[in-house]
N, C-alpha and C positions, 0 to 999 in steps of 0.2 A: 648281136651275138649274145647268147646267154652264158653267164659265167658258170664254171664248173665248181661244185663244192668240193672241198678237200676231205669232207666227211659225209657219209650218207645222211639223208634227212631223217630226223627222228620219226616223222610220220610221212610216208610217201604221198605225194600229191595224188588226189583222187580217193584216198582212203575214206574220208568222211563223205564227200560228195557222191560217191558211188552208192550210198545208202540214204535212206530217209533220216531226217533228224529224229533222234530217239525220244521216246516217252520214258521218263525216269520216275521210279517210285521212291518216295522218301518216307521216313518214319511218321507214324501218326496219321496214315491214310492220305498223305499228300501225293499228288501226281504232277510232275512237270511235263507239260506238253507244248508243242508249237502253238503260237497264237492263231486264233481263228477269226474270221471276219466278224462274227457275232460278239467278240470280246472288245470291239472298238469303243463302245460307250463306257465300259468300266475302265479301260485303259486311259481314255481321255479324262474321265472323272478323277482318276488317281492324281493326275498332274494339277488338279485344282486344290489338292491338299497342301496346306502351308508347309508342312515338314518336307514333303517330296519336292515342292517348288524350291525350298531353301537349299537342299542338298544336291538337287539334280537341275543344273542350269539349262540344259537342253530340253525344251518342252514342246509338245505338239500344240499347234494353234487351233486345230479343229479335228473333228472325227474323220474328215476326209484325209487330213494329213496323217492320222493314225493308220489309216488303210495304206497310205504310201509307205509308212514306216514298216508295216507288216510285210509289204512286198520287198522292201530293202532287207529285212531279216531273212526272208526266203532266199534272196539273191546272195546274201552273205554266206549262208550255208552252202549253196551251190559253188561259190567261189572259195570256200574254206577259209574265210576271214573272220567269221563270227557266227554266233547262234544266240537266240533269245527264246525263253520259255515263259509261259504263263504258269505260275505256281497255283495249283488248284486243290480244292478239297475233292479228291477222288475223280478228277477230270472235269468237274462241273464248275462250281463257284470259284471265281478268280480271287485269290488272296494276295498275290504279289507278282513280282517279275524277277527272273534270274537270267543273267546274260554272261556270255563270254565274248570278248572282243580282242582285236589285235592278235589274232591267231598267227603264230609263226611256226609253221609245220617243220621247217628246217631245224629249228632249235627245240621244238616241242614245248613252246611257252605260250600262255594266253592270259589275258586279264579277265577278272570277274567283276560284276556289278549287280546290285539288287535293290529292290524296294518292296515294302509290304504296306498294304492298305491299312488305314487307321484301326478298323474293327478287328484286324487279325494280329495287331502288334502285341508284344509281350507274351506270346504263347510259343515261342521257339520256331515259328514258321520259317523265318529267313535262315537260321542256322541249320535246320533240318534239310531245307532245300539246297543250301550251299554244300552241305556234306554229301548229299546224293549226287549233285553235279560233280563234285571233286572225285568221288569214287569212280564215276563213269569216265571222267576226263583223264585221270591219272592211271586208270586201268585200261578198260576196253579201247578207249579212243587213242591211247598212246602218248598223251602229253607227259612231260617230265616235271614241269613247274607251272603253277597257277599263282597269280598275284592279284592284289587289289589294293586300292588306297581309299582313304576317307579323311575328312577333316579331323584334326586333332580335337575339335570341339564336338564331334559326333560320337558321343560315348556309346550310344546304342549300336551303331555300326561296328565299333571296335569290339563290343561284346559278341556280336554275331561272328565276326572273323575269328576271334580266339576260340569260341565254342566249336567252330567248324574245323579247327586244327590249323588255322593260318597264323603262323608265328609273326610277331612284330619284328620287323627287320630294321626299322629306323624311321626318321622323320625327314620329309622333303620340305625344306623351308620355303614359305611363300609360294607354293606350287600351284594353287588353284584359286580361281575367283568364284565366290558365292555371292548371294544377293547383298551381303553386308561387307563385301570387300575380299581381300586376299586372305587365304588360310594356309597354315602349315598342314601338311598331309602325312598321316601315318602310312607306311608301306608294310603290308603283310604278305606272306607267301606260304604256300604249302607245296612240297615237292613229293614225288613218288618215293615211297618208303617212310614218310613221316607217319607217326602213329597218331 
């Protein structure tokens, strides 16, 4: 038996899955689009980068596994539990990844995560992509709150979050394991109506 909510869901079930995952435009000619099979090699290569390996402990073991992940991303959209985009220059060259996970449609809450390839770092790619994702998620998609966390030692990720309007809410002590052990994690969030 399904429990009845005492309040209506923030986003009715089916709202996202009834349409295709959107393509989102970001400042500076960036385009966020769903991953395509042809992106597997660059996606796999990204996880050979020491920085991405250090901050993202879940890593694909092969290009075949990347294709499996892409299928899981497609299923997550259909199940309204997550979404993942390739951050591209105008839809072509892949520069990074932007993702939403842990989507809770009842409360209108989701988590965000991102990485950028070494050649595209330092140019505002992640913050512009995260801003575009936030505008869509907190607007058209109907979410009320987006959150993300990063190691307190990951200053670049902290700058991205703040630049994209995600306020620092606190520190989660000893919350995540990275390649060099446990890390405290900063928690950031952006809610509908934040400037």
